[in-house]
Structure formats: C-alpha cells, structure tokens
C-alpha positions in Angstrom: -13.3 -19.1 -25.5 -11.5 -19.5 -22.2 -12.1 -16.3 -20.3 -10.4 -15.2 -17.1 -12.4 -12.8 -14.8 -10.7 -10.4 -12.5 -13.1 -8.5 -10.3 -12.2 -5.7 -7.9 -12.7 -2.1 -6.9 -9.6 -1.1 -8.8 -9.3 2.0 -6.6 -6.9 2.5 -8.4 -5.9 -0.3 -10.7 -2.1 -0.9 -10.5 0.7 -2.9 -12.2 0.1 -5.8 -9.8 -3.4 -6.3 -11.2 -2.0 -6.2 -14.8 0.8 -8.6 -13.9 -1.7 -11.0 -12.4 -4.0 -10.8 -15.4 -1.0 -11.5 -17.7 0.2 -14.4 -15.6 -3.3 -16.0 -15.8 -3.5 -15.4 -19.5 -0.2 -17.0 -20.3 -0.2 -19.8 -17.7 -3.6 -21.2 -18.5 -3.6 -20.3 -22.2 -6.7 -18.1 -21.9 -8.2 -16.2 -24.8 -9.2 -13.1 -22.8 -9.0 -11.5 -19.4 -12.0 -9.5 -18.4 -11.2 -6.7 -15.8 -14.5 -6.2 -14.0 -14.8 -3.1 -11.7 -17.3 -3.6 -8.9 -20.1 -1.1 -8.5 -21.4 -2.2 -5.0 -19.2 -5.1 -3.7 -20.8 -7.0 -0.8 -17.5 -7.3 1.1 -16.6 -3.6 1.3 -18.2 -0.6 3.0 -18.9 1.9 0.3 -17.2 4.6 2.4 -13.9 2.8 1.9 -14.2 3.2 -1.9 -12.5 6.6 -2.5 -13.3 7.3 -6.1 -16.6 7.0 -7.9 -17.3 4.2 -10.3 -16.9 6.3 -13.5 -13.3 7.2 -12.4 -12.5 3.6 -11.6 -13.9 2.4 -15.0 -11.8 5.0 -16.8 -8.6 4.1 -15.0 -9.2 0.4 -16.0 -9.8 1.5 -19.6 -6.6 3.5 -19.7 -4.6 0.7 -18.0 -5.5 -2.0 -20.4 -5.6 0.1 -23.5 -3.8 -1.4 -26.5 -3.8 -4.9 -25.0 -6.0 -7.1 -27.1 -6.0 -9.9 -24.6 -7.6 -7.6 -21.9 -11.2 -6.4 -21.9 -13.1 -4.0 -19.7 -16.3 -5.7 -18.5 -19.0 -3.3 -17.1 -21.7 -5.8 -15.9 -21.2 -5.3 -12.2 -20.2 -1.6 -12.5 -23.5 -0.8 -14.1 -25.7 -2.6 -11.6 -27.5 -0.6 -8.9 -27.8 -3.7 -6.7 -25.0 -5.4 -4.8 -23.2 -7.8 -7.1 -22.5 -11.3 -5.8 -19.9 -13.5 -7.5 -22.3 -16.5 -7.9 -25.0 -14.5 -9.7 -22.4 -12.7 -11.9 -20.9 -16.1 -12.9 -24.3 -17.7 -13.5 -25.3 -14.7 -15.7 -22.1 -15.0 -17.8 -22.7 -18.8 -18.2 -26.3 -18.1 -19.4 -25.3 -15.4 -21.8 -22.1 -17.1 -23.1 -22.9 -20.9 -22.8 -20.1 -21.9 -25.1 -17.4 -20.2 -23.2 -15.4 -21.4 -20.1 -14.9 -19.0 -17.2 -11.8 -18.8 -14.9 -12.4 -16.8 -11.8 -9.2 -15.2 -10.5 -9.0 -14.7 -6.7 -6.4 -14.1 -4.1 -5.2 -16.7 -1.6 -7.1 -14.8 1.2 -10.3 -15.2 -0.8 -9.7 -18.9 -1.3 -9.8 -19.3 2.5 -12.8 -17.0 2.9 -14.9 -18.2 0.0 -17.3 -20.2 2.2 -18.3 -16.9 3.9 -19.4 -15.6 0.5 -23.0 -15.8 -0.7 -23.8 -19.3 -2.1 -20.4 -20.7 -2.5 -22.0 -23.9 -3.7 -23.2 -22.0 -6.8 -19.8 -20.4 -7.5 -17.9 -23.6 -8.2 -20.2 -25.1 -10.8 -20.0 -21.9 -12.8 -16.2 -21.6 -13.2 -12.8 -22.9 -12.6 -11.1 -21.0 -9.8 -7.5 -19.7 -10.2 -6.1 -19.0 -6.8 -3.0 -16.8 -6.7 0.1 -17.8 -5.0 3.1 -15.5 -4.5 5.7 -17.7 -3.0 5.1 -16.6 0.6 6.4 -18.8 3.3 4.2 -21.7 4.5 1.2 -20.8 2.3 1.6 -23.3 -0.5 0.8 -26.4 1.7 -2.1 -24.5 3.3 -3.5 -23.6 0.0 -3.3 -27.1 -1.3 -5.1 -28.4 1.8 -7.8 -25.8 1.3 -8.1 -26.8 -2.4 -8.5 -30.4 -1.5 -11.2 -29.6 1.1 -13.2 -27.4 -1.4 -12.8 -29.9 -4.2 -14.2 -32.7 -2.1 -17.0 -30.7 -0.6 -18.2 -28.8 -3.7 -16.7 -30.8 -6.6 -14.8 -27.6 -7.3 -12.2 -27.1 -10.0 -9.4 -25.0 -8.5 -5.9 -24.4 -9.7 -3.0 -22.5 -8.1 -1.8 -19.5 -10.1 1.8 -18.7 -9.4 2.4 -15.0 -9.8 5.3 -12.5 -9.4 5.6 -11.0 -6.0 4.8 -7.3 -6.2 4.3 -5.7 -2.9 1.7 -3.0 -3.7 -2.0 -2.5 -2.9 -4.5 0.1 -3.9 -4.9 1.3 -0.3 -1.2 1.9 0.0 -1.2 3.9 -3.2 -4.0 6.1 -2.0 -2.0 6.8 1.1 1.0 7.7 -0.9 -1.0 10.1 -3.0 -2.4 11.8 0.1 1.2 12.3 1.3 2.1 13.9 -2.0 4.3 11.0 -3.1 4.6 9.8 -6.7 3.1 6.4 -7.6 4.7 6.3 -11.1 6.5 3.1 -10.3 3.3 1.2 -9.5 0.7 2.3 -12.1 0.7 2.9 -15.9 1.6 6.5 -16.8 -1.9 7.0 -18.3 -3.5 6.1 -14.9 -1.1 8.3 -13.0 -1.9 11.2 -15.4 -5.6 10.6 -14.9 -5.3 10.6 -11.1 -3.3 13.9 -11.1 -5.5 15.6 -13.6 -8.7 14.8 -11.7 -7.2 15.3 -8.2 -8.2 11.8 -7.1 -7.2 10.7 -3.6 -5.7 14.0 -2.6 -6.3 14.9 1.0 -8.4 17.9 0.0 -9.3 16.7 -3.4 -12.6 15.2 -4.6 -12.4 11.5 -3.5 
C-alpha cells in the first residue's frame, strides 16, 4: 500500500489538517492516510501542549470517523520516549516492508529538516510530500530547497499543492479562551468534545 503519514500534536485537530490529508490522498493516489498524534515531540516544549494525549487521540478519532481512507496511528502517542521522525519511519519500514510511506510536512519543515535528528535517515525511509499553499515567492524557494536536498541526500520530495485555509491549532485555543465559537474550523464532533470536556478554557482543565 501507499501510505501517507501526518504527524502532529493535533491540539486540537482542525479542518485544515483534514483538508491536507484529503489533498495528499487524492493527488498522489494513496491508499491510506495515517493521522499520528505525537506523545512527546522533540521540537515542542511539553508546556505548550495544552491537552493531554488521551484527549488529543480522541479528537483525532472523532475527526476522522467514518472516513475509510483515514486511520488513527498510535505508535508515537503510546511511546514514553521522545519520538523522532527518522526512528518512526524506520520502524514502519521494518514492520511493513511491502508498503511505501509518504511523509507529509509543511513548507517550514522542509526548510528546517536538516536541524532534525538524523535527516540522512529520514529520506531513505519515505517520500516527502511538502505542502504548498500558493503563498507569494515560496514556490521557487521550495523548488530550490528540494533540488538541494535531493542532491545531498538522494531524497524523493514532491510538492503537495493544498487549499489555503488560514487556521492553526494555537489560534483556535486562543479563540476558545476568549469564549468564541470554533464551529467553522473543526468537525462538530470535535467541537462537542472540547465543550463537553472544558478543554482550553481559561479556567478549565488544559
């Protein structure tokens, strides 16, 4: 199978994540998209993650419910150790040797990937899909970075054009703290879960 992997804190998962997964699925004719919540991501201070891993898992489960092309993958969420992309990808290649993995990352990650742990071990383990949202002057820069990484690491990198949806999890958390509705940006099941469990409220359990 051809499997796309979307990692993230998903704090909370929102429609932009789902649109990105759908775009990768359709554009590259993938068989599945795995949504993989991080347990202990190396690039984020744990204090900036405002809901616990069980809540983030449940929100992903609710968001992708009923979509056969989407799957919840708990490998990183269940690990007590910090999860590094290279080790996760190598693990999947070992466990599923007949499958092909497509690692979906943002444009910012494409430029920062050499600061990640063992980038030389990431590229042999997957094809990278780097998202592009039609922002001014970024396409040429991305193509130059792809050419550089391809030559240096023999990487396989493709640009994934995606719809422009100006939303981020951090912005949604701020809106909730202000008492604003986020119904336009998350599936209704996720909004209901957030409200029911008082997630991200200024005085709630976060």
